[in-house]
Backbone as JSON Lines, residues from 0, in Angstrom:
{"i":0,"aa":"X","n":[5.89,-0.16,-28.45],"ca":[4.17,-0.62,-28.88],"c":[3.06,0.55,-27.73]}
{"i":1,"aa":"X","n":[2.32,0.51,-28.4],"ca":[1.02,2.04,-27.92],"c":[0.41,1.21,-27.03]}
{"i":2,"aa":"X","n":[-0.44,1.93,-25.99],"ca":[-1.21,1.25,-24.94],"c":[-2.37,1.21,-25.73]}
{"i":3,"aa":"X","n":[-2.66,2.13,-26.66],"ca":[-4.21,1.69,-27.73],"c":[-3.67,0.18,-28.2]}
{"i":4,"aa":"X","n":[-2.67,-0.28,-28.78],"ca":[-2.6,-1.01,-29.25],"c":[-2.18,-2.65,-28.76]}
{"i":5,"aa":"X","n":[-2.62,-2.74,-27.43],"ca":[-2.58,-3.38,-26.57],"c":[-4.27,-4.08,-26.43]}
{"i":6,"aa":"X","n":[-4.32,-5.62,-26.19],"ca":[-4.84,-6.31,-26.56],"c":[-5.44,-6.22,-24.73]}
{"i":7,"aa":"X","n":[-6.93,-6.54,-24.36],"ca":[-7.5,-6.07,-23.35],"c":[-6.41,-6.97,-22.13]}
{"i":8,"aa":"X","n":[-6.4,-8.45,-21.99],"ca":[-5.71,-9.14,-21.26],"c":[-3.86,-8.8,-21.62]}
{"i":9,"aa":"X","n":[-3.14,-8.35,-22.79],"ca":[-1.71,-8.0,-22.47],"c":[-1.25,-7.46,-22.05]}
{"i":10,"aa":"X","n":[-0.23,-7.4,-21.21],"ca":[0.54,-6.5,-20.49],"c":[1.95,-6.29,-21.33]}
{"i":11,"aa":"X","n":[2.42,-4.88,-21.22],"ca":[3.34,-4.14,-22.08],"c":[4.45,-4.0,-20.39]}
{"i":12,"aa":"X","n":[5.94,-4.36,-20.86],"ca":[6.93,-4.14,-19.45],"c":[7.51,-2.94,-20.53]}
{"i":13,"aa":"X","n":[7.76,-2.0,-19.3],"ca":[8.72,-0.72,-20.33],"c":[9.64,-0.47,-19.58]}
{"i":14,"aa":"X","n":[10.25,-0.78,-19.99],"ca":[11.68,-0.8,-19.6],"c":[12.19,0.55,-18.84]}
{"i":15,"aa":"X","n":[13.18,0.87,-17.91],"ca":[13.39,1.83,-17.44],"c":[15.17,2.03,-17.67]}
{"i":16,"aa":"X","n":[15.79,1.33,-17.24],"ca":[17.14,0.63,-16.91],"c":[17.04,-0.95,-17.56]}
{"i":17,"aa":"X","n":[18.39,-0.92,-18.31],"ca":[19.02,-2.43,-18.48],"c":[19.08,-3.07,-17.39]}
{"i":18,"aa":"X","n":[19.32,-4.16,-16.7],"ca":[19.78,-4.79,-15.75],"c":[20.59,-6.02,-16.35]}
{"i":19,"aa":"X","n":[21.42,-6.3,-15.42],"ca":[22.69,-7.38,-15.55],"c":[22.25,-8.6,-14.22]}
{"i":20,"aa":"X","n":[21.42,-9.33,-14.9],"ca":[20.61,-10.25,-13.11],"c":[21.13,-11.75,-13.77]}
{"i":21,"aa":"X","n":[22.18,-12.37,-14.71],"ca":[22.63,-13.5,-14.78],"c":[22.94,-14.38,-13.96]}
{"i":22,"aa":"X","n":[21.72,-15.68,-13.69],"ca":[21.91,-15.86,-12.58],"c":[21.34,-15.74,-11.58]}
{"i":23,"aa":"X","n":[20.38,-14.78,-11.77],"ca":[19.6,-14.35,-10.48],"c":[18.25,-14.81,-10.16]}
{"i":24,"aa":"X","n":[17.3,-13.6,-9.45],"ca":[15.97,-14.48,-8.82],"c":[15.08,-13.52,-9.37]}
{"i":25,"aa":"X","n":[14.54,-13.47,-9.47],"ca":[12.89,-13.13,-9.54],"c":[11.98,-13.38,-8.41]}
{"i":26,"aa":"X","n":[11.45,-12.24,-8.06],"ca":[10.43,-12.68,-6.8],"c":[9.03,-11.92,-7.42]}
{"i":27,"aa":"X","n":[7.91,-12.97,-7.04],"ca":[6.79,-12.58,-7.72],"c":[5.92,-11.66,-6.27]}
{"i":28,"aa":"X","n":[6.06,-10.66,-6.42],"ca":[5.45,-9.81,-5.45],"c":[4.17,-9.0,-5.53]}
{"i":29,"aa":"X","n":[3.52,-10.31,-6.16],"ca":[2.14,-9.47,-6.86],"c":[0.67,-10.17,-5.79]}
{"i":30,"aa":"X","n":[-0.3,-9.15,-5.37],"ca":[-0.76,-9.78,-4.75],"c":[-1.96,-10.77,-5.51]}
{"i":31,"aa":"X","n":[-2.21,-12.04,-4.45],"ca":[-2.91,-12.89,-4.6],"c":[-3.84,-13.34,-3.68]}
{"i":32,"aa":"X","n":[-4.96,-12.79,-3.45],"ca":[-6.22,-13.2,-2.53],"c":[-5.42,-11.89,-1.3]}
{"i":33,"aa":"X","n":[-4.82,-10.6,-1.81],"ca":[-4.65,-10.08,-0.52],"c":[-2.94,-9.41,-0.65]}
{"i":34,"aa":"X","n":[-3.28,-8.37,0.12],"ca":[-1.76,-8.03,0.48],"c":[-0.66,-8.3,0.68]}
{"i":35,"aa":"X","n":[-0.81,-9.33,1.13],"ca":[0.54,-9.78,2.26],"c":[1.29,-10.07,1.67]}
{"i":36,"aa":"X","n":[1.65,-10.76,0.41],"ca":[2.52,-10.82,-0.81],"c":[3.47,-9.1,-1.12]}
{"i":37,"aa":"X","n":[2.38,-8.57,-1.6],"ca":[2.97,-7.41,-1.9],"c":[3.78,-6.47,-0.98]}
{"i":38,"aa":"X","n":[3.33,-6.22,-0.05],"ca":[3.52,-5.78,1.31],"c":[4.67,-6.44,1.71]}
{"i":39,"aa":"X","n":[4.79,-7.78,1.87],"ca":[6.35,-8.23,2.69],"c":[7.35,-8.23,1.35]}
{"i":40,"aa":"X","n":[7.33,-8.16,0.13],"ca":[7.61,-7.84,-1.06],"c":[8.54,-6.51,-1.37]}
{"i":41,"aa":"X","n":[7.83,-5.62,-0.75],"ca":[8.03,-4.4,-1.08],"c":[8.92,-3.79,0.3]}
{"i":42,"aa":"X","n":[8.56,-4.35,1.17],"ca":[9.61,-4.39,3.13],"c":[11.14,-4.93,2.07]}
{"i":43,"aa":"X","n":[11.0,-5.89,1.84],"ca":[11.73,-6.94,2.04],"c":[13.2,-5.81,0.37]}
{"i":44,"aa":"X","n":[12.42,-5.36,-0.23],"ca":[12.95,-4.92,-1.57],"c":[13.85,-3.43,-1.3]}
{"i":45,"aa":"X","n":[12.82,-2.79,0.15],"ca":[13.58,-1.84,0.7],"c":[14.21,-1.92,1.46]}
{"i":46,"aa":"X","n":[14.68,-3.02,1.84],"ca":[15.94,-3.26,2.91],"c":[17.13,-3.38,2.21]}
{"i":47,"aa":"X","n":[17.08,-3.97,1.19],"ca":[17.8,-4.07,0.11],"c":[18.36,-2.56,-0.84]}
{"i":48,"aa":"X","n":[19.45,-1.98,-1.34],"ca":[19.21,-0.99,-2.13],"c":[18.69,-1.65,-3.52]}
{"i":49,"aa":"X","n":[17.87,-1.12,-4.07],"ca":[17.44,-1.47,-5.1],"c":[16.5,-0.12,-6.16]}
{"i":50,"aa":"X","n":[16.39,-0.6,-7.03],"ca":[15.6,0.79,-8.06],"c":[14.56,0.34,-8.96]}
{"i":51,"aa":"X","n":[14.01,1.24,-9.3],"ca":[12.86,0.69,-10.63],"c":[13.56,0.67,-11.93]}
{"i":52,"aa":"X","n":[13.4,-0.84,-12.05],"ca":[13.84,-0.51,-13.83],"c":[12.71,-0.86,-14.88]}
{"i":53,"aa":"X","n":[12.04,-1.2,-14.31],"ca":[11.04,-1.15,-15.46],"c":[9.29,-1.02,-14.54]}
{"i":54,"aa":"X","n":[8.08,-0.91,-15.43],"ca":[6.86,-1.0,-14.81],"c":[6.07,-1.75,-16.12]}
{"i":55,"aa":"X","n":[4.58,-2.01,-15.66],"ca":[3.88,-3.1,-16.02],"c":[2.65,-1.92,-16.66]}
{"i":56,"aa":"X","n":[2.37,-2.28,-17.94],"ca":[0.95,-1.48,-18.45],"c":[0.24,-2.45,-18.82]}
{"i":57,"aa":"X","n":[-1.12,-1.83,-18.49],"ca":[-1.99,-3.0,-19.29],"c":[-3.43,-2.32,-19.3]}
{"i":58,"aa":"X","n":[-4.3,-2.84,-20.2],"ca":[-5.75,-2.06,-20.46],"c":[-6.8,-2.27,-19.55]}
{"i":59,"aa":"X","n":[-5.97,-3.7,-19.18],"ca":[-6.99,-4.42,-17.74],"c":[-6.24,-3.48,-16.14]}
{"i":60,"aa":"X","n":[-5.34,-2.75,-15.85],"ca":[-5.0,-2.29,-15.24],"c":[-5.55,-1.0,-15.19]}
{"i":61,"aa":"X","n":[-6.54,-0.77,-13.67],"ca":[-7.17,0.4,-13.45],"c":[-6.09,1.85,-13.74]}
{"i":62,"aa":"X","n":[-7.14,3.21,-14.13],"ca":[-5.9,4.0,-14.47],"c":[-5.89,5.51,-13.23]}
{"i":63,"aa":"X","n":[-4.74,4.53,-12.31],"ca":[-4.22,4.73,-11.06],"c":[-3.19,4.83,-10.94]}
{"i":64,"aa":"X","n":[-2.65,5.28,-9.87],"ca":[-1.42,5.98,-9.26],"c":[-0.69,5.58,-8.66]}
{"i":65,"aa":"X","n":[0.08,4.7,-7.9],"ca":[0.65,4.84,-6.5],"c":[1.7,5.97,-6.16]}
{"i":66,"aa":"X","n":[1.42,6.46,-5.34],"ca":[2.22,7.65,-4.77],"c":[3.71,7.04,-3.7]}
{"i":67,"aa":"X","n":[4.81,7.26,-3.48],"ca":[5.93,6.92,-3.1],"c":[6.56,8.7,-2.96]}
{"i":68,"aa":"X","n":[7.54,8.72,-2.1],"ca":[7.99,9.75,-1.4],"c":[7.26,10.92,-2.32]}
{"i":69,"aa":"X","n":[6.19,11.14,-2.81],"ca":[5.87,12.14,-3.56],"c":[5.74,12.41,-4.83]}
{"i":70,"aa":"X","n":[5.99,11.25,-5.6],"ca":[6.11,10.79,-6.86],"c":[5.29,9.74,-7.56]}
{"i":71,"aa":"X","n":[4.8,10.26,-8.26],"ca":[3.8,9.22,-9.06],"c":[4.19,8.08,-9.71]}
{"i":72,"aa":"X","n":[3.61,6.85,-9.81],"ca":[4.58,5.35,-10.05],"c":[2.86,4.89,-10.58]}
{"i":73,"aa":"X","n":[3.83,3.58,-11.62],"ca":[2.64,2.83,-12.05],"c":[2.32,1.68,-10.81]}
{"i":74,"aa":"X","n":[0.98,1.44,-11.18],"ca":[0.5,0.52,-9.95],"c":[1.36,-0.96,-10.47]}
{"i":75,"aa":"X","n":[2.14,-1.03,-11.08],"ca":[2.73,-2.72,-10.78],"c":[4.64,-2.11,-11.48]}
{"i":76,"aa":"X","n":[5.24,-2.31,-10.99],"ca":[6.6,-2.07,-11.33],"c":[7.31,-3.32,-11.66]}
{"i":77,"aa":"X","n":[8.67,-2.82,-11.37],"ca":[9.77,-3.99,-11.03],"c":[10.85,-3.16,-11.07]}
{"i":78,"aa":"X","n":[11.77,-4.09,-9.53],"ca":[12.63,-3.16,-8.76],"c":[13.9,-4.37,-8.78]}
{"i":79,"aa":"X","n":[14.81,-3.76,-9.19],"ca":[16.46,-4.49,-8.86],"c":[17.23,-4.16,-8.28]}
{"i":80,"aa":"X","n":[18.44,-5.35,-7.74],"ca":[19.21,-4.79,-7.49],"c":[20.56,-5.67,-8.06]}
{"i":81,"aa":"X","n":[21.59,-5.25,-8.62],"ca":[22.43,-6.04,-9.98],"c":[23.14,-6.87,-9.27]}
{"i":82,"aa":"X","n":[23.7,-5.92,-7.82],"ca":[24.76,-6.61,-7.3],"c":[24.43,-7.46,-6.51]}
{"i":83,"aa":"X","n":[23.7,-8.07,-5.69],"ca":[22.57,-9.42,-5.31],"c":[21.94,-10.39,-5.9]}
{"i":84,"aa":"X","n":[21.6,-9.52,-7.81],"ca":[21.35,-9.95,-8.29],"c":[19.93,-10.8,-8.2]}
{"i":85,"aa":"X","n":[19.15,-9.98,-8.0],"ca":[17.08,-10.12,-7.3],"c":[16.63,-8.98,-7.9]}
{"i":86,"aa":"X","n":[15.29,-9.39,-8.55],"ca":[14.51,-8.34,-9.2],"c":[12.94,-8.57,-8.31]}
{"i":87,"aa":"X","n":[12.58,-7.64,-8.63],"ca":[10.59,-8.33,-7.71],"c":[9.9,-7.39,-8.65]}
{"i":88,"aa":"X","n":[9.12,-7.88,-8.61],"ca":[7.46,-7.58,-9.56],"c":[7.04,-7.3,-8.11]}
{"i":89,"aa":"X","n":[6.34,-5.96,-7.84],"ca":[5.88,-5.65,-6.83],"c":[3.99,-4.9,-7.82]}
{"i":90,"aa":"X","n":[3.04,-4.73,-7.03],"ca":[1.94,-3.84,-7.25],"c":[1.44,-4.28,-6.56]}
{"i":91,"aa":"X","n":[0.37,-2.95,-5.94],"ca":[-0.86,-3.38,-4.91],"c":[-2.16,-3.44,-5.67]}
{"i":92,"aa":"X","n":[-2.17,-3.75,-6.64],"ca":[-3.06,-4.06,-7.49],"c":[-3.78,-5.27,-7.26]}
{"i":93,"aa":"X","n":[-5.29,-5.99,-6.92],"ca":[-5.43,-7.1,-6.66],"c":[-6.4,-7.49,-7.75]}
{"i":94,"aa":"X","n":[-5.22,-8.28,-8.97],"ca":[-5.99,-7.76,-10.49],"c":[-7.02,-8.88,-9.67]}
{"i":95,"aa":"X","n":[-7.65,-9.19,-11.26],"ca":[-8.91,-10.34,-11.78],"c":[-8.23,-11.69,-12.16]}
{"i":96,"aa":"X","n":[-8.36,-12.42,-11.61],"ca":[-7.83,-14.04,-11.74],"c":[-8.22,-14.2,-13.26]}
{"i":97,"aa":"X","n":[-8.64,-13.56,-14.26],"ca":[-8.56,-13.87,-15.59],"c":[-6.98,-13.32,-15.96]}
{"i":98,"aa":"X","n":[-6.33,-12.5,-15.1],"ca":[-5.41,-11.71,-15.67],"c":[-3.62,-13.08,-14.74]}
{"i":99,"aa":"X","n":[-3.94,-13.55,-14.06],"ca":[-3.45,-14.66,-13.52],"c":[-2.34,-14.99,-14.71]}
{"i":100,"aa":"X","n":[-2.87,-15.63,-16.09],"ca":[-1.92,-16.54,-17.04],"c":[-1.31,-14.87,-17.5]}
{"i":101,"aa":"X","n":[-1.48,-13.83,-17.95],"ca":[-1.49,-13.22,-18.25],"c":[0.2,-12.48,-17.47]}
{"i":102,"aa":"X","n":[0.21,-12.49,-16.25],"ca":[1.35,-11.99,-15.65],"c":[2.12,-12.99,-15.3]}
{"i":103,"aa":"X","n":[1.93,-14.17,-15.14],"ca":[2.95,-15.34,-14.97],"c":[4.0,-15.63,-16.03]}
{"i":104,"aa":"X","n":[2.74,-15.18,-17.53],"ca":[3.42,-15.58,-18.68],"c":[4.67,-14.56,-18.9]}
{"i":105,"aa":"X","n":[4.29,-12.87,-18.3],"ca":[5.35,-11.7,-18.21],"c":[6.25,-11.8,-17.65]}
{"i":106,"aa":"X","n":[5.89,-12.69,-15.87],"ca":[7.31,-12.47,-15.21],"c":[8.29,-13.88,-15.28]}
{"i":107,"aa":"X","n":[7.74,-14.78,-16.53],"ca":[8.55,-15.72,-16.86],"c":[9.55,-15.44,-18.24]}
{"i":108,"aa":"X","n":[8.71,-14.33,-18.51],"ca":[9.13,-14.2,-20.07],"c":[10.5,-13.09,-19.66]}
{"i":109,"aa":"X","n":[10.0,-12.22,-18.29],"ca":[10.98,-11.07,-18.1],"c":[12.27,-11.78,-17.62]}
{"i":110,"aa":"X","n":[12.05,-12.55,-17.16],"ca":[12.99,-13.39,-16.09],"c":[13.93,-14.01,-17.05]}
{"i":111,"aa":"X","n":[13.5,-14.5,-17.9],"ca":[14.75,-15.59,-18.89],"c":[15.11,-14.52,-20.11]}
{"i":112,"aa":"X","n":[14.49,-13.15,-20.72],"ca":[15.16,-12.34,-20.89],"c":[16.59,-11.5,-20.43]}
{"i":113,"aa":"X","n":[16.07,-11.82,-18.86],"ca":[17.14,-10.82,-18.19],"c":[18.61,-12.05,-17.24]}
{"i":114,"aa":"X","n":[18.35,-13.32,-17.51],"ca":[19.45,-14.33,-17.36],"c":[18.65,-14.63,-16.08]}
{"i":115,"aa":"X","n":[17.21,-14.76,-15.75],"ca":[17.25,-15.15,-13.95],"c":[17.24,-16.69,-14.25]}
{"i":116,"aa":"X","n":[17.15,-17.22,-12.88],"ca":[17.43,-19.15,-13.04],"c":[16.74,-19.51,-12.11]}
{"i":117,"aa":"X","n":[16.23,-18.48,-11.08],"ca":[14.87,-19.11,-10.08],"c":[13.74,-17.75,-10.41]}
{"i":118,"aa":"X","n":[13.31,-18.31,-9.98],"ca":[11.23,-17.32,-10.17],"c":[10.35,-17.99,-8.29]}
{"i":119,"aa":"X","n":[10.97,-16.56,-7.7],"ca":[10.32,-17.08,-6.39],"c":[8.46,-16.78,-6.55]}
{"i":120,"aa":"X","n":[7.51,-17.29,-5.94],"ca":[6.3,-16.78,-6.44],"c":[5.43,-17.58,-4.89]}
{"i":121,"aa":"X","n":[4.45,-16.27,-4.77],"ca":[3.63,-16.99,-3.45],"c":[2.27,-16.94,-3.83]}
{"i":122,"aa":"X","n":[1.72,-17.38,-3.6],"ca":[0.28,-17.26,-3.68],"c":[-0.46,-17.87,-2.61]}
{"i":123,"aa":"X","n":[-1.68,-17.11,-2.82],"ca":[-2.81,-17.31,-0.95],"c":[-3.93,-18.62,-2.55]}
{"i":124,"aa":"X","n":[-3.96,-18.67,-1.14],"ca":[-5.51,-20.33,-1.38],"c":[-6.04,-19.65,-0.01]}
{"i":125,"aa":"X","n":[-7.49,-19.65,-0.89],"ca":[-8.49,-18.74,0.64],"c":[-8.97,-19.93,0.56]}
{"i":126,"aa":"X","n":[-9.71,-20.59,1.89],"ca":[-9.78,-21.59,2.38],"c":[-10.81,-20.9,3.65]}
{"i":127,"aa":"X","n":[-11.84,-21.81,3.99],"ca":[-12.82,-21.41,5.12],"c":[-12.05,-20.86,6.19]}
{"i":128,"aa":"X","n":[-10.95,-21.57,6.64],"ca":[-10.5,-21.35,7.64],"c":[-9.94,-19.76,7.25]}
{"i":129,"aa":"X","n":[-9.05,-19.69,6.58],"ca":[-8.69,-18.09,6.09],"c":[-9.31,-17.37,6.23]}
{"i":130,"aa":"X","n":[-10.84,-17.59,5.91],"ca":[-11.91,-16.29,5.69],"c":[-12.62,-15.8,7.1]}
{"i":131,"aa":"X","n":[-11.98,-16.92,8.64],"ca":[-12.51,-16.21,9.97],"c":[-11.82,-15.14,10.39]}
{"i":132,"aa":"X","n":[-12.54,-14.6,11.4],"ca":[-12.2,-13.46,11.93],"c":[-10.97,-13.84,12.78]}
{"i":133,"aa":"X","n":[-10.17,-12.62,12.77],"ca":[-9.27,-12.45,13.34],"c":[-8.67,-13.06,14.79]}
{"i":134,"aa":"X","n":[-10.16,-12.77,15.65],"ca":[-10.32,-12.75,16.5],"c":[-10.5,-14.38,16.55]}
{"i":135,"aa":"X","n":[-10.3,-15.38,16.18],"ca":[-10.38,-16.77,16.12],"c":[-8.78,-17.29,15.3]}
{"i":136,"aa":"X","n":[-7.78,-17.09,16.21],"ca":[-6.89,-17.28,15.75],"c":[-6.82,-19.32,15.21]}
{"i":137,"aa":"X","n":[-6.13,-19.16,13.87],"ca":[-5.77,-20.35,14.23],"c":[-4.3,-20.91,13.42]}
{"i":138,"aa":"X","n":[-3.76,-22.52,13.26],"ca":[-2.22,-21.87,12.35],"c":[-3.03,-22.88,11.23]}
{"i":139,"aa":"X","n":[-1.88,-21.97,10.22],"ca":[-2.63,-22.16,8.44],"c":[-1.08,-22.95,8.43]}
{"i":140,"aa":"X","n":[-1.81,-24.0,7.1],"ca":[-0.8,-24.39,6.53],"c":[0.05,-23.84,5.15]}
{"i":141,"aa":"X","n":[0.8,-24.36,5.37],"ca":[2.11,-23.58,4.39],"c":[1.99,-24.95,3.55]}
{"i":142,"aa":"X","n":[2.03,-24.82,1.95],"ca":[2.14,-25.75,1.08],"c":[3.58,-24.94,0.07]}
{"i":143,"aa":"X","n":[4.02,-25.68,-0.61],"ca":[5.31,-25.66,-1.28],"c":[5.09,-26.14,-2.36]}
{"i":144,"aa":"X","n":[5.58,-26.09,-3.84],"ca":[5.5,-26.29,-5.09],"c":[7.04,-26.08,-5.49]}
{"i":145,"aa":"X","n":[7.67,-26.96,-6.11],"ca":[8.91,-26.59,-6.98],"c":[9.19,-27.28,-8.56]}
{"i":146,"aa":"X","n":[9.6,-26.26,-9.22],"ca":[9.64,-26.58,-10.53],"c":[11.24,-27.98,-10.65]}
{"i":147,"aa":"X","n":[12.09,-27.35,-10.23],"ca":[13.23,-28.3,-9.92],"c":[14.15,-28.61,-9.11]}
{"i":148,"aa":"X","n":[14.63,-30.14,-8.23],"ca":[15.47,-30.36,-7.79],"c":[15.92,-29.0,-6.56]}
{"i":149,"aa":"X","n":[16.47,-27.99,-6.92],"ca":[17.31,-27.18,-6.83],"c":[16.49,-26.05,-5.67]}
{"i":150,"aa":"X","n":[15.62,-25.87,-6.76],"ca":[14.41,-25.37,-6.24],"c":[13.8,-25.62,-4.51]}
{"i":151,"aa":"X","n":[13.54,-27.05,-5.09],"ca":[12.86,-28.2,-3.6],"c":[13.66,-27.59,-2.45]}
{"i":152,"aa":"X","n":[14.99,-28.12,-3.01],"ca":[16.22,-27.62,-1.38],"c":[16.27,-26.2,-0.84]}
{"i":153,"aa":"X","n":[15.7,-25.42,-1.76],"ca":[16.09,-23.52,-1.23],"c":[14.77,-24.04,-0.58]}
């Protein structure tokens, strides 16, 4: 599909390498409410040997590249490690909330097509307490939601 045939909210997955992840896990490392999720996911994926297996493209993404080791990359990428059956969607783009539905559908579709059984997604809920200055430390609440009993136990 040509980039020029994409609808504004549509996301195209451009595969670089076919991966075998049957029974595996997908991490949603895309930012929501800040870059913490993206940074943590990228650090985790760098700690295990992985490779770039696909990139995400959309007319809604700004026309920019992320530079890693002197090489330009798409702003939204999928990395995977077949040995441990793990993949991660990573980006440094703070997406507009109008893109969340399209992104979530893309992640779920890709996970299903690649035989993954679990998707881990972290989201940020901005509250009055979370927008305070760093000078006012406060314990933050963590909420979890799972769609299956197995996921609740993990």
